[in-house]
C-alpha positions as CSV (number, residue, x, y, z in Angstrom):
1,M,-46.7,-44.7,-37.0
2,S,-46.4,-47.5,-34.5
3,L,-48.9,-50.3,-34.1
4,F,-49.5,-49.3,-30.4
5,K,-50.4,-45.7,-31.5
6,T,-52.7,-47.0,-34.2
7,L,-54.5,-49.3,-31.7
8,S,-54.7,-46.4,-29.2
9,N,-56.3,-44.2,-31.8
10,L,-58.7,-47.0,-32.8
11,L,-59.7,-47.4,-29.2
12,S,-60.4,-43.7,-28.9
13,K,-62.6,-43.9,-31.9
14,L,-64.5,-46.8,-30.4
15,V,-65.0,-44.9,-27.2
16,A,-66.3,-42.0,-29.2
17,V,-68.7,-44.2,-31.1
18,N,-70.0,-45.8,-27.9
19,S,-70.5,-42.3,-26.4
20,L,-72.4,-41.1,-29.4
21,V,-74.7,-44.2,-29.3
22,I,-75.5,-43.7,-25.7
23,L,-76.1,-40.0,-26.2
24,F,-78.4,-40.8,-29.1
25,V,-80.5,-43.3,-27.1
26,I,-80.8,-40.9,-24.2
27,L,-81.8,-37.9,-26.4
28,L,-84.2,-39.9,-28.5
29,A,-85.9,-41.4,-25.5
30,G,-86.0,-38.2,-23.5
31,F,-87.4,-35.9,-26.3
32,S,-89.9,-38.6,-27.4
33,V,-91.3,-39.0,-23.9
34,K,-91.4,-35.3,-23.3
35,D,-93.3,-34.6,-26.6
36,Y,-95.6,-37.5,-26.0
37,A,-96.3,-36.3,-22.4
38,C,-97.1,-32.8,-23.7
39,Y,-99.5,-34.3,-26.3
40,L,-101.3,-36.4,-23.8
41,V,-101.7,-33.6,-21.3
42,N,-102.6,-30.8,-23.7
43,S,-104.5,-32.6,-26.4
44,E,-105.9,-35.7,-24.7
45,Q,-106.3,-34.2,-21.3
46,V,-104.8,-37.3,-19.8
47,V,-103.5,-36.9,-16.2
48,G,-102.8,-38.9,-13.1
49,Q,-102.0,-42.6,-13.0
50,E,-103.2,-43.1,-16.6
51,L,-100.7,-40.6,-17.8
52,V,-97.9,-42.5,-15.9
53,D,-98.9,-45.8,-17.3
54,L,-99.1,-44.5,-20.9
55,L,-95.7,-42.8,-20.5
56,N,-94.1,-46.0,-19.1
57,G,-95.4,-48.1,-22.0
58,F,-94.3,-45.5,-24.5
59,L,-90.8,-45.3,-22.8
60,W,-90.3,-49.0,-23.3
61,K,-91.3,-48.9,-26.9
62,V,-89.1,-45.9,-27.6
63,G,-86.2,-47.4,-25.7
64,V,-86.4,-50.7,-27.6
65,L,-86.6,-48.8,-31.0
66,A,-83.7,-46.5,-30.0
67,F,-81.6,-49.5,-28.9
68,M,-82.2,-51.3,-32.2
69,I,-81.4,-48.2,-34.3
70,A,-78.3,-47.4,-32.2
71,G,-77.2,-51.1,-32.1
72,L,-77.4,-51.3,-35.9
73,F,-75.4,-48.1,-36.3
74,H,-72.9,-49.2,-33.8
75,F,-72.5,-52.6,-35.5
76,L,-71.9,-51.2,-38.9
77,T,-69.5,-48.5,-37.6
78,V,-67.4,-51.0,-35.6
79,K,-67.4,-53.5,-38.4
80,R,-66.0,-50.9,-40.8
81,M,-63.4,-50.0,-38.2
82,I,-62.4,-53.5,-37.3
83,G,-62.7,-55.0,-40.8
84,P,-59.2,-53.9,-42.0
85,I,-57.6,-55.3,-38.8
86,R,-59.3,-58.6,-39.3
87,T,-58.1,-58.7,-42.9
88,L,-54.6,-57.9,-41.7
89,S,-54.8,-60.7,-39.1
90,V,-55.8,-63.2,-41.7
91,A,-53.0,-62.1,-44.0
92,A,-50.5,-62.3,-41.2
93,K,-51.7,-65.8,-40.3
94,E,-51.2,-66.9,-43.9
95,M,-47.6,-65.5,-43.8
96,K,-47.0,-67.3,-40.6
97,E,-48.1,-70.6,-42.2
98,G,-45.5,-70.0,-44.9
99,K,-47.9,-69.0,-47.7
100,P,-46.7,-66.3,-50.1
101,P,-47.6,-62.8,-48.8
102,T,-50.4,-61.1,-50.7
103,K,-51.3,-57.5,-50.9
104,V,-54.1,-56.4,-48.6
105,S,-56.8,-54.3,-50.4
106,V,-59.3,-52.7,-48.0
107,K,-61.0,-49.3,-48.0
108,T,-60.1,-47.3,-44.9
109,S,-58.6,-44.0,-43.9
110,G,-56.4,-42.4,-41.3
111,E,-54.1,-44.5,-39.1
112,L,-55.6,-47.8,-40.3
113,Q,-54.8,-46.8,-43.9
114,E,-51.2,-46.2,-42.9
115,L,-51.1,-49.5,-41.1
116,V,-52.4,-51.3,-44.2
117,E,-49.8,-49.5,-46.4
118,N,-47.0,-50.5,-44.0
119,F,-48.2,-54.1,-44.0
120,N,-48.3,-54.2,-47.8
121,S,-44.8,-52.7,-47.9
122,M,-43.6,-55.3,-45.5
123,S,-45.2,-58.1,-47.6
124,E,-43.5,-56.8,-50.7
125,T,-40.2,-56.7,-48.9
126,L,-40.6,-60.3,-47.6
127,K,-41.6,-61.4,-51.0
128,S,-38.5,-59.8,-52.6
129,V,-36.2,-61.3,-49.9
130,Q,-37.7,-64.7,-50.5
131,E,-37.2,-64.4,-54.3
132,Q,-33.6,-63.2,-53.7
133,R,-33.0,-66.1,-51.4
134,D,-34.3,-68.6,-54.0
135,E,-32.3,-67.0,-56.7
136,M,-29.2,-67.0,-54.6
137,L,-29.6,-70.7,-53.8
138,R,-29.9,-71.4,-57.6
139,D,-26.8,-69.3,-58.3
140,I,-24.8,-71.1,-55.6
141,A,-25.9,-74.5,-57.0
142,H,-24.9,-73.3,-60.4
143,E,-21.5,-72.1,-59.3
144,L,-20.7,-75.3,-57.4
145,R,-22.1,-77.7,-60.0
146,T,-19.3,-77.3,-62.5
147,P,-16.3,-77.9,-60.2
148,L,-18.0,-80.7,-58.4
149,T,-18.9,-82.4,-61.7
150,N,-15.3,-82.1,-62.8
151,I,-14.0,-83.5,-59.5
152,N,-16.5,-86.4,-59.6
153,G,-15.7,-87.2,-63.2
154,Y,-11.9,-87.3,-62.5
155,L,-12.4,-89.4,-59.4
156,E,-14.7,-91.9,-61.1
157,A,-12.2,-92.2,-64.0
158,L,-9.5,-92.9,-61.5
159,Q,-11.6,-95.4,-59.6
160,N,-12.5,-97.3,-62.8
161,Q,-8.8,-97.1,-63.9
162,V,-9.8,-95.3,-67.1
163,I,-7.0,-92.8,-66.4
164,E,-4.0,-92.9,-64.2
165,G,-3.1,-90.3,-61.7
166,D,-0.3,-87.8,-62.5
167,P,0.8,-84.4,-61.1
168,E,-1.1,-82.5,-63.9
169,L,-4.4,-84.3,-63.1
170,F,-4.0,-83.9,-59.3
171,G,-3.2,-80.2,-60.0
172,S,-6.4,-79.8,-61.9
173,L,-8.4,-81.5,-59.0
174,L,-6.7,-79.2,-56.6
175,E,-7.6,-76.1,-58.7
176,E,-11.3,-77.2,-58.7
177,S,-11.2,-77.8,-55.0
178,R,-9.7,-74.4,-54.3
179,R,-12.3,-72.8,-56.5
180,I,-15.1,-74.3,-54.4
181,T,-13.3,-73.2,-51.2
182,R,-12.9,-69.7,-52.6
183,I,-16.6,-69.5,-53.5
184,V,-17.7,-70.6,-50.0
185,E,-15.3,-68.1,-48.4
186,L,-16.7,-65.3,-50.6
187,I,-20.3,-66.2,-49.6
188,T,-19.3,-66.3,-45.9
189,E,-17.5,-63.0,-46.2
190,L,-20.5,-61.4,-48.0
191,N,-22.9,-62.6,-45.3
192,S,-20.6,-61.2,-42.5
193,W,-20.9,-57.7,-44.0
194,S,-24.6,-57.9,-45.0
195,N,-27.2,-55.5,-43.7
196,G,-24.7,-53.2,-42.1
197,Q,-24.4,-55.4,-39.0
198,S,-20.6,-55.3,-39.2
199,F,-20.7,-51.7,-38.1
200,L,-20.9,-53.0,-34.6
201,E,-19.2,-56.4,-35.0
202,K,-15.9,-55.2,-36.6
203,E,-13.3,-52.9,-35.4
204,Y,-13.5,-49.3,-36.7
205,E,-10.9,-46.6,-36.3
206,P,-9.9,-43.3,-37.8
207,V,-8.5,-43.9,-41.3
208,K,-7.0,-41.4,-43.7
209,I,-9.1,-42.3,-46.8
210,D,-6.7,-40.6,-49.3
211,Q,-3.8,-42.6,-47.9
212,L,-5.7,-45.9,-48.0
213,L,-6.7,-45.2,-51.7
214,N,-3.1,-44.4,-52.6
215,D,-1.9,-47.7,-50.9
216,T,-4.6,-49.7,-52.8
217,V,-3.6,-48.1,-56.1
218,T,0.1,-48.8,-55.4
219,A,-0.7,-52.5,-54.9
220,F,-2.2,-52.5,-58.4
221,Q,0.5,-50.3,-59.9
222,L,2.0,-52.9,-62.3
223,K,-1.3,-54.1,-63.7
224,L,-2.6,-50.5,-64.0
225,T,0.5,-49.4,-65.9
226,E,0.1,-52.2,-68.4
227,Q,-3.5,-51.2,-69.3
228,F,-3.6,-47.5,-68.8
229,A,-1.3,-45.0,-70.6
230,D,-3.0,-42.1,-68.9
231,K,-3.7,-42.2,-65.1
232,Q,-5.1,-39.2,-63.2
233,I,-5.3,-39.4,-59.5
234,A,-6.5,-36.5,-57.3
235,L,-7.4,-37.1,-53.7
236,D,-8.4,-34.6,-51.0
237,E,-7.2,-35.4,-47.6
238,A,-9.8,-36.6,-45.2
239,T,-10.3,-38.9,-42.2
240,I,-13.2,-41.3,-41.9
241,S,-14.3,-43.9,-39.4
242,A,-13.7,-47.3,-41.1
243,N,-12.6,-50.9,-40.9
244,Q,-9.4,-50.5,-42.9
245,D,-9.2,-54.0,-44.3
246,G,-12.9,-53.8,-45.4
247,L,-12.4,-50.6,-47.3
248,K,-9.2,-51.9,-48.9
249,Q,-11.2,-54.9,-50.2
250,V,-13.8,-52.5,-51.6
251,F,-11.3,-50.5,-53.7
252,S,-9.4,-53.7,-54.6
253,N,-12.6,-55.2,-55.9
254,L,-13.4,-52.0,-57.9
255,L,-10.0,-51.8,-59.4
256,Q,-10.0,-55.5,-60.3
257,N,-13.4,-55.1,-61.9
258,I,-12.1,-52.2,-63.9
259,L,-9.0,-54.2,-65.0
260,D,-11.1,-57.2,-66.0
261,Y,-13.5,-55.2,-68.2
262,N,-11.4,-52.3,-69.4
263,V,-11.2,-51.5,-73.1
264,G,-9.7,-48.0,-72.9
265,S,-6.4,-46.4,-72.0
266,S,-7.4,-43.7,-69.4
267,L,-8.2,-44.1,-65.7
268,S,-9.3,-41.3,-63.4
269,I,-9.5,-41.7,-59.6
270,R,-10.8,-38.7,-57.7
271,G,-11.7,-38.1,-54.1
272,Q,-13.4,-34.9,-52.9
273,K,-14.8,-33.6,-49.7
274,V,-18.4,-32.5,-50.2
275,Q,-19.5,-31.0,-46.9
276,D,-19.5,-34.0,-44.4
277,I,-19.2,-36.6,-47.2
278,Y,-16.1,-38.0,-49.0
279,H,-17.0,-38.6,-52.6
280,I,-14.8,-41.0,-54.6
281,E,-15.0,-41.6,-58.4
282,L,-13.2,-44.2,-60.5
283,S,-13.8,-43.6,-64.2
284,H,-12.7,-45.6,-67.3
285,T,-13.9,-47.0,-70.6
286,G,-15.1,-50.6,-70.4
287,Q,-17.2,-53.3,-71.9
288,R,-20.7,-52.3,-72.6
289,I,-23.1,-52.2,-69.6
290,N,-26.8,-51.6,-70.3
291,P,-27.6,-48.4,-68.3
292,D,-30.9,-49.9,-67.3
293,K,-29.1,-52.8,-65.6
294,K,-26.3,-50.8,-63.9
295,E,-27.7,-51.6,-60.4
296,K,-27.6,-55.3,-61.1
297,I,-23.9,-55.6,-61.2
298,F,-23.9,-55.1,-57.4
299,E,-26.2,-58.2,-57.0
300,R,-24.8,-61.6,-56.0
301,F,-23.5,-63.8,-58.8
302,Y,-24.5,-61.3,-61.5
303,R,-22.3,-61.4,-64.6
304,L,-22.3,-59.0,-67.6
305,E,-22.0,-62.0,-69.9
306,E,-23.1,-65.6,-69.4
307,S,-19.9,-66.7,-71.1
308,R,-17.7,-65.0,-68.6
309,S,-15.1,-67.3,-66.9
310,T,-16.5,-69.2,-64.0
311,K,-13.3,-69.3,-62.0
312,A,-13.6,-68.5,-58.3
313,E,-12.3,-64.9,-58.8
314,G,-15.1,-64.4,-61.3
315,A,-17.9,-65.8,-59.2
316,G,-19.9,-62.5,-59.4
317,L,-19.5,-61.7,-55.7
318,G,-16.8,-59.0,-55.7
319,L,-19.1,-56.0,-56.2
320,A,-21.8,-57.5,-54.0
321,I,-19.2,-57.7,-51.2
322,A,-18.1,-54.1,-51.9
323,K,-21.7,-52.9,-51.6
324,S,-22.3,-54.7,-48.3
325,I,-19.0,-53.3,-46.9
326,I,-19.9,-49.7,-47.9
327,H,-23.4,-50.0,-46.4
328,A,-21.8,-51.3,-43.2
329,H,-19.9,-48.0,-43.1
330,Q,-23.1,-46.1,-43.5
331,G,-22.1,-45.1,-47.0
332,K,-23.4,-45.4,-50.6
333,I,-22.0,-47.0,-53.7
334,G,-23.1,-47.0,-57.3
335,L,-22.3,-46.8,-61.0
336,T,-22.9,-44.0,-63.5
337,T,-22.6,-45.1,-67.1
338,D,-23.7,-44.2,-70.6
339,G,-23.0,-47.7,-71.8
340,T,-19.2,-47.6,-72.3
341,H,-17.9,-44.8,-70.1
342,H,-18.3,-46.1,-66.5
343,T,-17.8,-44.3,-63.2
344,F,-17.9,-46.2,-60.0
345,W,-18.7,-43.8,-57.1
346,V,-18.5,-44.3,-53.4
347,E,-19.7,-41.9,-50.7
348,L,-18.5,-42.2,-47.1
349,P,-19.2,-40.0,-44.0
350,I,-16.2,-37.9,-42.9
351,L,-15.2,-38.3,-39.3
352,T,-16.1,-35.1,-37.3
353,N,-13.9,-33.7,-34.5
354,N,-16.4,-34.7,-31.8
355,A,-16.9,-38.3,-33.0
356,E,-16.3,-40.9,-30.4
357,F,-14.8,-44.4,-30.6
């Protein structure tokens, strides 16, 4: 529910409360004066100007009493209704000042309860994003520290004439420099696909997904033949809306990951049309992955082992980039595993006949 609708409903409740308060004051004063007038006339035999004076005095007393009772009721009711909004306002102000978002805990109901729940959900999301950002910065610093330390060490040794330059040394420096460049390029590429924004920013066209998969497998044919004695490939024909280069990178990253961590001799690649979805599976036997941590392999800089090579190609960004690209195509990607038998799966929407470009 939108904030505007929530405030509109709150305003309606305030109007209803005010109307009830006014009605209460009128009824209390009216019935009290009527009953008192009847008592004076019938029991006390009071008439004429004396009756008018007594009724005027009584009306003032009843009016003040009714106003106090109604005012107290109105104050407590409005305070209860406005309290959650005030609490949300304080929490929002703290977030604006850069303080860590905290969960708002207030007792309310209806639209306000939904607003509080949405605010808490937003706070949790912001907190998660902030933690991921901090973790990413630490990971980037970790990835760049080693090559920069190596380069600085070599350059200081050259400056102090501890060692002399030779082609092998300069080749090592060039390799470290290229590694830094590659990491930066991967981070830039990952950001360009993040949050699905590239669905509008990049060029999309009808692509035969089965042909694209076959072309990608062909590019890896030599390496696949070396590792897999048994290859099973079965792909249904289908056309999707895609950025061809982006999807090629996704399947290249998946195949490279399979090659890097494979321990078996069989590979299965299947593509099936399931209603309006094209479902792709790449299955093999690989190094152990804890099933509870299978989602983490799609996170930035995540590695299965801390001892894994830290060369640029192993920076832990390939699967994160694949995930961002698939999400930009309005699809899904994941991993199913029992620990050693792994199946990467991808789902992409099939292009319908009435789709427009």
